[in-house]
mmCIF entry with sequence, helices, sheets and N, C-alpha, C, O atoms, coordinates in Angstrom:
data_MODEL
# 
_entry.id   MODEL 
# 
_entity.id                         1 
_entity.type                       polymer 
_entity.pdbx_number_of_molecules   1 
# 
_entity_poly.entity_id                      1 
_entity_poly.type                           'polypeptide(L)' 
_entity_poly.nstd_linkage                   no 
_entity_poly.nstd_monomer                   no 
_entity_poly.pdbx_seq_one_letter_code       MAKKATILVKLESTADTGYFYVRKRNPRKQTEKLKFKKYDPVARKHVEFTETKLK 
_entity_poly.pdbx_seq_one_letter_code_can   MAKKATILVKLESTADTGYFYVRKRNPRKQTEKLKFKKYDPVARKHVEFTETKLK 
_entity_poly.pdbx_strand_id                 A 
# 
loop_
_entity_poly_seq.entity_id 
_entity_poly_seq.num 
_entity_poly_seq.mon_id 
_entity_poly_seq.hetero 
1 1  MET n 
1 2  ALA n 
1 3  LYS n 
1 4  LYS n 
1 5  ALA n 
1 6  THR n 
1 7  ILE n 
1 8  LEU n 
1 9  VAL n 
1 10 LYS n 
1 11 LEU n 
1 12 GLU n 
1 13 SER n 
1 14 THR n 
1 15 ALA n 
1 16 ASP n 
1 17 THR n 
1 18 GLY n 
1 19 TYR n 
1 20 PHE n 
1 21 TYR n 
1 22 VAL n 
1 23 ARG n 
1 24 LYS n 
1 25 ARG n 
1 26 ASN n 
1 27 PRO n 
1 28 ARG n 
1 29 LYS n 
1 30 GLN n 
1 31 THR n 
1 32 GLU n 
1 33 LYS n 
1 34 LEU n 
1 35 LYS n 
1 36 PHE n 
1 37 LYS n 
1 38 LYS n 
1 39 TYR n 
1 40 ASP n 
1 41 PRO n 
1 42 VAL n 
1 43 ALA n 
1 44 ARG n 
1 45 LYS n 
1 46 HIS n 
1 47 VAL n 
1 48 GLU n 
1 49 PHE n 
1 50 THR n 
1 51 GLU n 
1 52 THR n 
1 53 LYS n 
1 54 LEU n 
1 55 LYS n 
# 
_struct_asym.id          A 
_struct_asym.entity_id   1 
# 
_struct_sheet.id               AA1 
_struct_sheet.type             ? 
_struct_sheet.number_strands   4 
_struct_sheet.details          ? 
# 
loop_
_struct_sheet_order.sheet_id 
_struct_sheet_order.range_id_1 
_struct_sheet_order.range_id_2 
_struct_sheet_order.offset 
_struct_sheet_order.sense 
AA1 1 2 ? anti-parallel 
AA1 2 3 ? anti-parallel 
AA1 3 4 ? anti-parallel 
# 
loop_
_struct_sheet_range.sheet_id 
_struct_sheet_range.id 
_struct_sheet_range.beg_label_comp_id 
_struct_sheet_range.beg_label_asym_id 
_struct_sheet_range.beg_label_seq_id 
_struct_sheet_range.pdbx_beg_PDB_ins_code 
_struct_sheet_range.end_label_comp_id 
_struct_sheet_range.end_label_asym_id 
_struct_sheet_range.end_label_seq_id 
_struct_sheet_range.pdbx_end_PDB_ins_code 
_struct_sheet_range.beg_auth_comp_id 
_struct_sheet_range.beg_auth_asym_id 
_struct_sheet_range.beg_auth_seq_id 
_struct_sheet_range.end_auth_comp_id 
_struct_sheet_range.end_auth_asym_id 
_struct_sheet_range.end_auth_seq_id 
AA1 1 PHE A 20 ? ARG A 25 ? PHE A 20 ARG A 25 
AA1 2 ILE A 7  ? SER A 13 ? ILE A 7  SER A 13 
AA1 3 LYS A 45 ? THR A 52 ? LYS A 45 THR A 52 
AA1 4 LYS A 35 ? ASP A 40 ? LYS A 35 ASP A 40 
# 
loop_
_atom_site.group_PDB 
_atom_site.id 
_atom_site.type_symbol 
_atom_site.label_atom_id 
_atom_site.label_alt_id 
_atom_site.label_comp_id 
_atom_site.label_asym_id 
_atom_site.label_entity_id 
_atom_site.label_seq_id 
_atom_site.pdbx_PDB_ins_code 
_atom_site.Cartn_x 
_atom_site.Cartn_y 
_atom_site.Cartn_z 
_atom_site.occupancy 
_atom_site.B_iso_or_equiv 
_atom_site.pdbx_formal_charge 
_atom_site.auth_seq_id 
_atom_site.auth_comp_id 
_atom_site.auth_asym_id 
_atom_site.auth_atom_id 
_atom_site.pdbx_PDB_model_num 
ATOM 1   N N  . MET A 1 1  ? 0.817  -1.193 -0.025 1.00 0.00 ? 1  MET A N  1 
ATOM 2   C CA . MET A 1 1  ? -0.035 0.036  -0.040 1.00 0.00 ? 1  MET A CA 1 
ATOM 3   C C  . MET A 1 1  ? 0.869  1.247  0.014  1.00 0.00 ? 1  MET A C  1 
ATOM 4   O O  . MET A 1 1  ? 1.907  1.284  0.674  1.00 0.00 ? 1  MET A O  1 
ATOM 5   N N  . ALA A 1 2  ? 0.406  2.221  -0.720 1.00 0.00 ? 2  ALA A N  1 
ATOM 6   C CA . ALA A 1 2  ? 1.233  3.477  -0.836 1.00 0.00 ? 2  ALA A CA 1 
ATOM 7   C C  . ALA A 1 2  ? 1.128  4.323  0.400  1.00 0.00 ? 2  ALA A C  1 
ATOM 8   O O  . ALA A 1 2  ? 0.166  4.263  1.166  1.00 0.00 ? 2  ALA A O  1 
ATOM 9   N N  . LYS A 1 3  ? 2.214  5.152  0.565  1.00 0.00 ? 3  LYS A N  1 
ATOM 10  C CA . LYS A 1 3  ? 2.253  6.108  1.681  1.00 0.00 ? 3  LYS A CA 1 
ATOM 11  C C  . LYS A 1 3  ? 1.376  7.273  1.364  1.00 0.00 ? 3  LYS A C  1 
ATOM 12  O O  . LYS A 1 3  ? 1.185  7.595  0.191  1.00 0.00 ? 3  LYS A O  1 
ATOM 13  N N  . LYS A 1 4  ? 0.834  7.918  2.360  1.00 0.00 ? 4  LYS A N  1 
ATOM 14  C CA . LYS A 1 4  ? -0.025 9.167  2.093  1.00 0.00 ? 4  LYS A CA 1 
ATOM 15  C C  . LYS A 1 4  ? 0.876  10.284 1.590  1.00 0.00 ? 4  LYS A C  1 
ATOM 16  O O  . LYS A 1 4  ? 2.055  10.391 1.928  1.00 0.00 ? 4  LYS A O  1 
ATOM 17  N N  . ALA A 1 5  ? 0.252  11.104 0.767  1.00 0.00 ? 5  ALA A N  1 
ATOM 18  C CA . ALA A 1 5  ? 0.931  12.222 0.218  1.00 0.00 ? 5  ALA A CA 1 
ATOM 19  C C  . ALA A 1 5  ? 0.962  13.470 1.179  1.00 0.00 ? 5  ALA A C  1 
ATOM 20  O O  . ALA A 1 5  ? 1.870  14.301 1.147  1.00 0.00 ? 5  ALA A O  1 
ATOM 21  N N  . THR A 1 6  ? -0.101 13.525 2.025  1.00 0.00 ? 6  THR A N  1 
ATOM 22  C CA . THR A 1 6  ? -0.218 14.646 2.920  1.00 0.00 ? 6  THR A CA 1 
ATOM 23  C C  . THR A 1 6  ? 0.068  14.217 4.393  1.00 0.00 ? 6  THR A C  1 
ATOM 24  O O  . THR A 1 6  ? -0.159 13.076 4.799  1.00 0.00 ? 6  THR A O  1 
ATOM 25  N N  . ILE A 1 7  ? 0.571  15.198 5.146  1.00 0.00 ? 7  ILE A N  1 
ATOM 26  C CA . ILE A 1 7  ? 0.823  14.987 6.524  1.00 0.00 ? 7  ILE A CA 1 
ATOM 27  C C  . ILE A 1 7  ? 0.175  16.121 7.353  1.00 0.00 ? 7  ILE A C  1 
ATOM 28  O O  . ILE A 1 7  ? -0.098 17.202 6.831  1.00 0.00 ? 7  ILE A O  1 
ATOM 29  N N  . LEU A 1 8  ? -0.056 15.862 8.608  1.00 0.00 ? 8  LEU A N  1 
ATOM 30  C CA . LEU A 1 8  ? -0.721 16.869 9.453  1.00 0.00 ? 8  LEU A CA 1 
ATOM 31  C C  . LEU A 1 8  ? 0.429  17.574 10.157 1.00 0.00 ? 8  LEU A C  1 
ATOM 32  O O  . LEU A 1 8  ? 1.341  16.939 10.687 1.00 0.00 ? 8  LEU A O  1 
ATOM 33  N N  . VAL A 1 9  ? 0.359  18.968 10.149 1.00 0.00 ? 9  VAL A N  1 
ATOM 34  C CA . VAL A 1 9  ? 1.422  19.732 10.859 1.00 0.00 ? 9  VAL A CA 1 
ATOM 35  C C  . VAL A 1 9  ? 0.678  20.711 11.767 1.00 0.00 ? 9  VAL A C  1 
ATOM 36  O O  . VAL A 1 9  ? -0.471 21.087 11.537 1.00 0.00 ? 9  VAL A O  1 
ATOM 37  N N  . LYS A 1 10 ? 1.413  21.097 12.815 1.00 0.00 ? 10 LYS A N  1 
ATOM 38  C CA . LYS A 1 10 ? 0.844  21.953 13.819 1.00 0.00 ? 10 LYS A CA 1 
ATOM 39  C C  . LYS A 1 10 ? 1.390  23.362 13.563 1.00 0.00 ? 10 LYS A C  1 
ATOM 40  O O  . LYS A 1 10 ? 2.596  23.569 13.425 1.00 0.00 ? 10 LYS A O  1 
ATOM 41  N N  . LEU A 1 11 ? 0.449  24.333 13.505 1.00 0.00 ? 11 LEU A N  1 
ATOM 42  C CA . LEU A 1 11 ? 0.920  25.764 13.349 1.00 0.00 ? 11 LEU A CA 1 
ATOM 43  C C  . LEU A 1 11 ? 0.820  26.394 14.738 1.00 0.00 ? 11 LEU A C  1 
ATOM 44  O O  . LEU A 1 11 ? -0.290 26.588 15.234 1.00 0.00 ? 11 LEU A O  1 
ATOM 45  N N  . GLU A 1 12 ? 1.865  26.697 15.334 1.00 0.00 ? 12 GLU A N  1 
ATOM 46  C CA . GLU A 1 12 ? 1.891  27.204 16.771 1.00 0.00 ? 12 GLU A CA 1 
ATOM 47  C C  . GLU A 1 12 ? 2.109  28.760 16.727 1.00 0.00 ? 12 GLU A C  1 
ATOM 48  O O  . GLU A 1 12 ? 2.840  29.305 15.900 1.00 0.00 ? 12 GLU A O  1 
ATOM 49  N N  . SER A 1 13 ? 1.402  29.417 17.698 1.00 0.00 ? 13 SER A N  1 
ATOM 50  C CA . SER A 1 13 ? 1.480  30.859 17.757 1.00 0.00 ? 13 SER A CA 1 
ATOM 51  C C  . SER A 1 13 ? 2.829  31.284 18.236 1.00 0.00 ? 13 SER A C  1 
ATOM 52  O O  . SER A 1 13 ? 3.426  30.659 19.113 1.00 0.00 ? 13 SER A O  1 
ATOM 53  N N  . THR A 1 14 ? 3.325  32.396 17.629 1.00 0.00 ? 14 THR A N  1 
ATOM 54  C CA . THR A 1 14 ? 4.613  32.918 18.032 1.00 0.00 ? 14 THR A CA 1 
ATOM 55  C C  . THR A 1 14 ? 4.408  33.900 19.248 1.00 0.00 ? 14 THR A C  1 
ATOM 56  O O  . THR A 1 14 ? 5.391  34.390 19.804 1.00 0.00 ? 14 THR A O  1 
ATOM 57  N N  . ALA A 1 15 ? 3.168  34.173 19.643 1.00 0.00 ? 15 ALA A N  1 
ATOM 58  C CA . ALA A 1 15 ? 2.918  35.010 20.758 1.00 0.00 ? 15 ALA A CA 1 
ATOM 59  C C  . ALA A 1 15 ? 3.027  34.227 22.185 1.00 0.00 ? 15 ALA A C  1 
ATOM 60  O O  . ALA A 1 15 ? 2.746  34.784 23.246 1.00 0.00 ? 15 ALA A O  1 
ATOM 61  N N  . ASP A 1 16 ? 3.431  32.985 22.102 1.00 0.00 ? 16 ASP A N  1 
ATOM 62  C CA . ASP A 1 16 ? 3.682  32.091 23.244 1.00 0.00 ? 16 ASP A CA 1 
ATOM 63  C C  . ASP A 1 16 ? 2.438  31.969 24.085 1.00 0.00 ? 16 ASP A C  1 
ATOM 64  O O  . ASP A 1 16 ? 2.519  31.996 25.313 1.00 0.00 ? 16 ASP A O  1 
ATOM 65  N N  . THR A 1 17 ? 1.264  31.831 23.444 1.00 0.00 ? 17 THR A N  1 
ATOM 66  C CA . THR A 1 17 ? 0.028  31.651 24.214 1.00 0.00 ? 17 THR A CA 1 
ATOM 67  C C  . THR A 1 17 ? -0.371 30.186 24.322 1.00 0.00 ? 17 THR A C  1 
ATOM 68  O O  . THR A 1 17 ? -1.270 29.835 25.086 1.00 0.00 ? 17 THR A O  1 
ATOM 69  N N  . GLY A 1 18 ? 0.343  29.281 23.507 1.00 0.00 ? 18 GLY A N  1 
ATOM 70  C CA . GLY A 1 18 ? -0.040 27.860 23.500 1.00 0.00 ? 18 GLY A CA 1 
ATOM 71  C C  . GLY A 1 18 ? -1.159 27.528 22.528 1.00 0.00 ? 18 GLY A C  1 
ATOM 72  O O  . GLY A 1 18 ? -1.565 26.371 22.422 1.00 0.00 ? 18 GLY A O  1 
ATOM 73  N N  . TYR A 1 19 ? -1.666 28.538 21.813 1.00 0.00 ? 19 TYR A N  1 
ATOM 74  C CA . TYR A 1 19 ? -2.710 28.338 20.885 1.00 0.00 ? 19 TYR A CA 1 
ATOM 75  C C  . TYR A 1 19 ? -2.198 27.744 19.537 1.00 0.00 ? 19 TYR A C  1 
ATOM 76  O O  . TYR A 1 19 ? -1.143 28.188 19.082 1.00 0.00 ? 19 TYR A O  1 
ATOM 77  N N  . PHE A 1 20 ? -2.834 26.830 18.912 1.00 0.00 ? 20 PHE A N  1 
ATOM 78  C CA . PHE A 1 20 ? -2.310 26.271 17.643 1.00 0.00 ? 20 PHE A CA 1 
ATOM 79  C C  . PHE A 1 20 ? -3.418 25.886 16.707 1.00 0.00 ? 20 PHE A C  1 
ATOM 80  O O  . PHE A 1 20 ? -4.550 25.674 17.144 1.00 0.00 ? 20 PHE A O  1 
ATOM 81  N N  . TYR A 1 21 ? -3.114 25.786 15.383 1.00 0.00 ? 21 TYR A N  1 
ATOM 82  C CA . TYR A 1 21 ? -4.005 25.344 14.392 1.00 0.00 ? 21 TYR A CA 1 
ATOM 83  C C  . TYR A 1 21 ? -3.395 24.018 13.845 1.00 0.00 ? 21 TYR A C  1 
ATOM 84  O O  . TYR A 1 21 ? -2.182 23.823 13.923 1.00 0.00 ? 21 TYR A O  1 
ATOM 85  N N  . VAL A 1 22 ? -4.215 23.138 13.310 1.00 0.00 ? 22 VAL A N  1 
ATOM 86  C CA . VAL A 1 22 ? -3.693 21.943 12.643 1.00 0.00 ? 22 VAL A CA 1 
ATOM 87  C C  . VAL A 1 22 ? -4.081 22.013 11.194 1.00 0.00 ? 22 VAL A C  1 
ATOM 88  O O  . VAL A 1 22 ? -5.215 22.332 10.838 1.00 0.00 ? 22 VAL A O  1 
ATOM 89  N N  . ARG A 1 23 ? -3.062 21.692 10.332 1.00 0.00 ? 23 ARG A N  1 
ATOM 90  C CA . ARG A 1 23 ? -3.239 21.898 8.883  1.00 0.00 ? 23 ARG A CA 1 
ATOM 91  C C  . ARG A 1 23 ? -2.572 20.734 8.154  1.00 0.00 ? 23 ARG A C  1 
ATOM 92  O O  . ARG A 1 23 ? -1.623 20.120 8.640  1.00 0.00 ? 23 ARG A O  1 
ATOM 93  N N  . LYS A 1 24 ? -3.108 20.461 6.970  1.00 0.00 ? 24 LYS A N  1 
ATOM 94  C CA . LYS A 1 24 ? -2.538 19.408 6.095  1.00 0.00 ? 24 LYS A CA 1 
ATOM 95  C C  . LYS A 1 24 ? -1.523 20.051 5.246  1.00 0.00 ? 24 LYS A C  1 
ATOM 96  O O  . LYS A 1 24 ? -1.684 21.211 4.867  1.00 0.00 ? 24 LYS A O  1 
ATOM 97  N N  . ARG A 1 25 ? -0.386 19.292 4.898  1.00 0.00 ? 25 ARG A N  1 
ATOM 98  C CA . ARG A 1 25 ? 0.670  19.812 3.986  1.00 0.00 ? 25 ARG A CA 1 
ATOM 99  C C  . ARG A 1 25 ? 1.165  18.612 3.217  1.00 0.00 ? 25 ARG A C  1 
ATOM 100 O O  . ARG A 1 25 ? 1.252  17.503 3.744  1.00 0.00 ? 25 ARG A O  1 
ATOM 101 N N  . ASN A 1 26 ? 1.498  18.862 1.923  1.00 0.00 ? 26 ASN A N  1 
ATOM 102 C CA . ASN A 1 26 ? 2.089  17.889 1.103  1.00 0.00 ? 26 ASN A CA 1 
ATOM 103 C C  . ASN A 1 26 ? 3.617  18.144 1.096  1.00 0.00 ? 26 ASN A C  1 
ATOM 104 O O  . ASN A 1 26 ? 4.069  19.097 0.460  1.00 0.00 ? 26 ASN A O  1 
ATOM 105 N N  . PRO A 1 27 ? 4.419  17.307 1.794  1.00 0.00 ? 27 PRO A N  1 
ATOM 106 C CA . PRO A 1 27 ? 5.833  17.553 1.806  1.00 0.00 ? 27 PRO A CA 1 
ATOM 107 C C  . PRO A 1 27 ? 6.550  17.339 0.506  1.00 0.00 ? 27 PRO A C  1 
ATOM 108 O O  . PRO A 1 27 ? 7.676  17.816 0.369  1.00 0.00 ? 27 PRO A O  1 
ATOM 109 N N  . ARG A 1 28 ? 5.973  16.647 -0.471 1.00 0.00 ? 28 ARG A N  1 
ATOM 110 C CA . ARG A 1 28 ? 6.629  16.468 -1.760 1.00 0.00 ? 28 ARG A CA 1 
ATOM 111 C C  . ARG A 1 28 ? 6.643  17.726 -2.612 1.00 0.00 ? 28 ARG A C  1 
ATOM 112 O O  . ARG A 1 28 ? 7.552  17.978 -3.403 1.00 0.00 ? 28 ARG A O  1 
ATOM 113 N N  . LYS A 1 29 ? 5.554  18.525 -2.401 1.00 0.00 ? 29 LYS A N  1 
ATOM 114 C CA . LYS A 1 29 ? 5.346  19.773 -3.175 1.00 0.00 ? 29 LYS A CA 1 
ATOM 115 C C  . LYS A 1 29 ? 5.784  21.041 -2.411 1.00 0.00 ? 29 LYS A C  1 
ATOM 116 O O  . LYS A 1 29 ? 6.282  21.991 -3.016 1.00 0.00 ? 29 LYS A O  1 
ATOM 117 N N  . GLN A 1 30 ? 5.593  21.046 -1.070 1.00 0.00 ? 30 GLN A N  1 
ATOM 118 C CA . GLN A 1 30 ? 5.912  22.157 -0.234 1.00 0.00 ? 30 GLN A CA 1 
ATOM 119 C C  . GLN A 1 30 ? 7.037  21.759 0.630  1.00 0.00 ? 30 GLN A C  1 
ATOM 120 O O  . GLN A 1 30 ? 6.817  21.152 1.679  1.00 0.00 ? 30 GLN A O  1 
ATOM 121 N N  . THR A 1 31 ? 8.265  22.073 0.241  1.00 0.00 ? 31 THR A N  1 
ATOM 122 C CA . THR A 1 31 ? 9.407  21.610 1.132  1.00 0.00 ? 31 THR A CA 1 
ATOM 123 C C  . THR A 1 31 ? 9.775  22.554 2.220  1.00 0.00 ? 31 THR A C  1 
ATOM 124 O O  . THR A 1 31 ? 10.426 22.111 3.166  1.00 0.00 ? 31 THR A O  1 
ATOM 125 N N  . GLU A 1 32 ? 9.420  23.849 2.189  1.00 0.00 ? 32 GLU A N  1 
ATOM 126 C CA . GLU A 1 32 ? 9.713  24.776 3.224  1.00 0.00 ? 32 GLU A CA 1 
ATOM 127 C C  . GLU A 1 32 ? 8.622  24.728 4.285  1.00 0.00 ? 32 GLU A C  1 
ATOM 128 O O  . GLU A 1 32 ? 7.499  24.288 4.038  1.00 0.00 ? 32 GLU A O  1 
ATOM 129 N N  . LYS A 1 33 ? 8.989  25.194 5.466  1.00 0.00 ? 33 LYS A N  1 
ATOM 130 C CA . LYS A 1 33 ? 8.035  25.254 6.613  1.00 0.00 ? 33 LYS A CA 1 
ATOM 131 C C  . LYS A 1 33 ? 6.936  26.327 6.355  1.00 0.00 ? 33 LYS A C  1 
ATOM 132 O O  . LYS A 1 33 ? 7.188  27.354 5.726  1.00 0.00 ? 33 LYS A O  1 
ATOM 133 N N  . LEU A 1 34 ? 5.715  26.049 6.860  1.00 0.00 ? 34 LEU A N  1 
ATOM 134 C CA . LEU A 1 34 ? 4.638  26.985 6.639  1.00 0.00 ? 34 LEU A CA 1 
ATOM 135 C C  . LEU A 1 34 ? 4.678  28.093 7.712  1.00 0.00 ? 34 LEU A C  1 
ATOM 136 O O  . LEU A 1 34 ? 4.995  27.862 8.879  1.00 0.00 ? 34 LEU A O  1 
ATOM 137 N N  . LYS A 1 35 ? 4.317  29.384 7.217  1.00 0.00 ? 35 LYS A N  1 
ATOM 138 C CA . LYS A 1 35 ? 4.188  30.490 8.078  1.00 0.00 ? 35 LYS A CA 1 
ATOM 139 C C  . LYS A 1 35 ? 2.963  31.241 7.693  1.00 0.00 ? 35 LYS A C  1 
ATOM 140 O O  . LYS A 1 35 ? 2.819  31.621 6.531  1.00 0.00 ? 35 LYS A O  1 
ATOM 141 N N  . PHE A 1 36 ? 2.094  31.468 8.592  1.00 0.00 ? 36 PHE A N  1 
ATOM 142 C CA . PHE A 1 36 ? 0.875  32.246 8.288  1.00 0.00 ? 36 PHE A CA 1 
ATOM 143 C C  . PHE A 1 36 ? 0.607  33.271 9.369  1.00 0.00 ? 36 PHE A C  1 
ATOM 144 O O  . PHE A 1 36 ? 0.990  33.100 10.526 1.00 0.00 ? 36 PHE A O  1 
ATOM 145 N N  . LYS A 1 37 ? -0.062 34.343 8.964  1.00 0.00 ? 37 LYS A N  1 
ATOM 146 C CA . LYS A 1 37 ? -0.520 35.374 9.868  1.00 0.00 ? 37 LYS A CA 1 
ATOM 147 C C  . LYS A 1 37 ? -2.046 35.029 10.115 1.00 0.00 ? 37 LYS A C  1 
ATOM 148 O O  . LYS A 1 37 ? -2.901 35.194 9.245  1.00 0.00 ? 37 LYS A O  1 
ATOM 149 N N  . LYS A 1 38 ? -2.298 34.554 11.330 1.00 0.00 ? 38 LYS A N  1 
ATOM 150 C CA . LYS A 1 38 ? -3.668 34.158 11.715 1.00 0.00 ? 38 LYS A CA 1 
ATOM 151 C C  . LYS A 1 38 ? -4.061 34.766 12.977 1.00 0.00 ? 38 LYS A C  1 
ATOM 152 O O  . LYS A 1 38 ? -3.234 35.361 13.667 1.00 0.00 ? 38 LYS A O  1 
ATOM 153 N N  . TYR A 1 39 ? -5.412 34.635 13.350 1.00 0.00 ? 39 TYR A N  1 
ATOM 154 C CA . TYR A 1 39 ? -5.923 35.149 14.509 1.00 0.00 ? 39 TYR A CA 1 
ATOM 155 C C  . TYR A 1 39 ? -5.667 34.268 15.697 1.00 0.00 ? 39 TYR A C  1 
ATOM 156 O O  . TYR A 1 39 ? -5.973 33.077 15.650 1.00 0.00 ? 39 TYR A O  1 
ATOM 157 N N  . ASP A 1 40 ? -5.092 34.833 16.811 1.00 0.00 ? 40 ASP A N  1 
ATOM 158 C CA . ASP A 1 40 ? -4.900 34.153 18.116 1.00 0.00 ? 40 ASP A CA 1 
ATOM 159 C C  . ASP A 1 40 ? -5.927 34.643 19.115 1.00 0.00 ? 40 ASP A C  1 
ATOM 160 O O  . ASP A 1 40 ? -5.835 35.771 19.599 1.00 0.00 ? 40 ASP A O  1 
ATOM 161 N N  . PRO A 1 41 ? -6.915 33.799 19.431 1.00 0.00 ? 41 PRO A N  1 
ATOM 162 C CA . PRO A 1 41 ? -7.947 34.257 20.325 1.00 0.00 ? 41 PRO A CA 1 
ATOM 163 C C  . PRO A 1 41 ? -7.534 34.529 21.766 1.00 0.00 ? 41 PRO A C  1 
ATOM 164 O O  . PRO A 1 41 ? -8.194 35.252 22.513 1.00 0.00 ? 41 PRO A O  1 
ATOM 165 N N  . VAL A 1 42 ? -6.367 33.889 22.132 1.00 0.00 ? 42 VAL A N  1 
ATOM 166 C CA . VAL A 1 42 ? -5.868 34.140 23.535 1.00 0.00 ? 42 VAL A CA 1 
ATOM 167 C C  . VAL A 1 42 ? -5.232 35.472 23.592 1.00 0.00 ? 42 VAL A C  1 
ATOM 168 O O  . VAL A 1 42 ? -5.475 36.232 24.529 1.00 0.00 ? 42 VAL A O  1 
ATOM 169 N N  . ALA A 1 43 ? -4.391 35.803 22.588 1.00 0.00 ? 43 ALA A N  1 
ATOM 170 C CA . ALA A 1 43 ? -3.805 37.138 22.532 1.00 0.00 ? 43 ALA A CA 1 
ATOM 171 C C  . ALA A 1 43 ? -4.777 38.194 21.979 1.00 0.00 ? 43 ALA A C  1 
ATOM 172 O O  . ALA A 1 43 ? -4.521 39.389 22.123 1.00 0.00 ? 43 ALA A O  1 
ATOM 173 N N  . ARG A 1 44 ? -5.881 37.778 21.353 1.00 0.00 ? 44 ARG A N  1 
ATOM 174 C CA . ARG A 1 44 ? -6.861 38.658 20.736 1.00 0.00 ? 44 ARG A CA 1 
ATOM 175 C C  . ARG A 1 44 ? -6.307 39.618 19.725 1.00 0.00 ? 44 ARG A C  1 
ATOM 176 O O  . ARG A 1 44 ? -6.615 40.809 19.696 1.00 0.00 ? 44 ARG A O  1 
ATOM 177 N N  . LYS A 1 45 ? -5.422 38.999 18.848 1.00 0.00 ? 45 LYS A N  1 
ATOM 178 C CA . LYS A 1 45 ? -4.923 39.829 17.684 1.00 0.00 ? 45 LYS A CA 1 
ATOM 179 C C  . LYS A 1 45 ? -4.371 38.792 16.699 1.00 0.00 ? 45 LYS A C  1 
ATOM 180 O O  . LYS A 1 45 ? -4.297 37.591 16.959 1.00 0.00 ? 45 LYS A O  1 
ATOM 181 N N  . HIS A 1 46 ? -3.992 39.356 15.553 1.00 0.00 ? 46 HIS A N  1 
ATOM 182 C CA . HIS A 1 46 ? -3.376 38.506 14.505 1.00 0.00 ? 46 HIS A CA 1 
ATOM 183 C C  . HIS A 1 46 ? -1.857 38.409 14.818 1.00 0.00 ? 46 HIS A C  1 
ATOM 184 O O  . HIS A 1 46 ? -1.194 39.415 15.068 1.00 0.00 ? 46 HIS A O  1 
ATOM 185 N N  . VAL A 1 47 ? -1.357 37.212 14.793 1.00 0.00 ? 47 VAL A N  1 
ATOM 186 C CA . VAL A 1 47 ? 0.070  36.962 14.986 1.00 0.00 ? 47 VAL A CA 1 
ATOM 187 C C  . VAL A 1 47 ? 0.570  36.023 13.977 1.00 0.00 ? 47 VAL A C  1 
ATOM 188 O O  . VAL A 1 47 ? -0.228 35.524 13.183 1.00 0.00 ? 47 VAL A O  1 
ATOM 189 N N  . GLU A 1 48 ? 1.808  35.740 13.936 1.00 0.00 ? 48 GLU A N  1 
ATOM 190 C CA . GLU A 1 48 ? 2.395  34.828 12.981 1.00 0.00 ? 48 GLU A CA 1 
ATOM 191 C C  . GLU A 1 48 ? 2.349  33.419 13.626 1.00 0.00 ? 48 GLU A C  1 
ATOM 192 O O  . GLU A 1 48 ? 2.608  33.244 14.817 1.00 0.00 ? 48 GLU A O  1 
ATOM 193 N N  . PHE A 1 49 ? 2.022  32.475 12.817 1.00 0.00 ? 49 PHE A N  1 
ATOM 194 C CA . PHE A 1 49 ? 1.982  30.995 13.238 1.00 0.00 ? 49 PHE A CA 1 
ATOM 195 C C  . PHE A 1 49 ? 3.036  30.309 12.362 1.00 0.00 ? 49 PHE A C  1 
ATOM 196 O O  . PHE A 1 49 ? 3.102  30.492 11.146 1.00 0.00 ? 49 PHE A O  1 
ATOM 197 N N  . THR A 1 50 ? 3.842  29.520 13.043 1.00 0.00 ? 50 THR A N  1 
ATOM 198 C CA . THR A 1 50 ? 4.920  28.755 12.381 1.00 0.00 ? 50 THR A CA 1 
ATOM 199 C C  . THR A 1 50 ? 4.692  27.253 12.586 1.00 0.00 ? 50 THR A C  1 
ATOM 200 O O  . THR A 1 50 ? 4.103  26.819 13.576 1.00 0.00 ? 50 THR A O  1 
ATOM 201 N N  . GLU A 1 51 ? 5.174  26.489 11.626 1.00 0.00 ? 51 GLU A N  1 
ATOM 202 C CA . GLU A 1 51 ? 4.945  25.065 11.623 1.00 0.00 ? 51 GLU A CA 1 
ATOM 203 C C  . GLU A 1 51 ? 5.919  24.358 12.645 1.00 0.00 ? 51 GLU A C  1 
ATOM 204 O O  . GLU A 1 51 ? 7.113  24.638 12.747 1.00 0.00 ? 51 GLU A O  1 
ATOM 205 N N  . THR A 1 52 ? 5.266  23.422 13.375 1.00 0.00 ? 52 THR A N  1 
ATOM 206 C CA . THR A 1 52 ? 6.104  22.579 14.292 1.00 0.00 ? 52 THR A CA 1 
ATOM 207 C C  . THR A 1 52 ? 5.533  21.140 14.059 1.00 0.00 ? 52 THR A C  1 
ATOM 208 O O  . THR A 1 52 ? 4.539  20.945 13.360 1.00 0.00 ? 52 THR A O  1 
ATOM 209 N N  . LYS A 1 53 ? 6.202  20.185 14.666 1.00 0.00 ? 53 LYS A N  1 
ATOM 210 C CA . LYS A 1 53 ? 5.754  18.763 14.531 1.00 0.00 ? 53 LYS A CA 1 
ATOM 211 C C  . LYS A 1 53 ? 4.459  18.527 15.338 1.00 0.00 ? 53 LYS A C  1 
ATOM 212 O O  . LYS A 1 53 ? 4.325  19.085 16.427 1.00 0.00 ? 53 LYS A O  1 
ATOM 213 N N  . LEU A 1 54 ? 3.552  17.759 14.864 1.00 0.00 ? 54 LEU A N  1 
ATOM 214 C CA . LEU A 1 54 ? 2.318  17.375 15.579 1.00 0.00 ? 54 LEU A CA 1 
ATOM 215 C C  . LEU A 1 54 ? 2.732  16.086 16.343 1.00 0.00 ? 54 LEU A C  1 
ATOM 216 O O  . LEU A 1 54 ? 3.229  15.140 15.732 1.00 0.00 ? 54 LEU A O  1 
ATOM 217 N N  . LYS A 1 55 ? 2.530  16.059 17.627 1.00 0.00 ? 55 LYS A N  1 
ATOM 218 C CA . LYS A 1 55 ? 2.891  14.895 18.459 1.00 0.00 ? 55 LYS A CA 1 
ATOM 219 C C  . LYS A 1 55 ? 1.707  14.072 18.771 1.00 0.00 ? 55 LYS A C  1 
ATOM 220 O O  . LYS A 1 55 ? 1.825  13.058 19.458 1.00 0.00 ? 55 LYS A O  1 
# 
């Protein structure tokens, strides 16, 4: 059976609030780490979220 093309990654807030999003990513097509500016409800503002490993 073939291996899945997409993996789940954790997008963790850089505001150190502990808030995170979970997102799918295809490592064959997107080799660099993901970075997004998204809303952090704990900090109550838009901050940058960076990719970390999902445990």
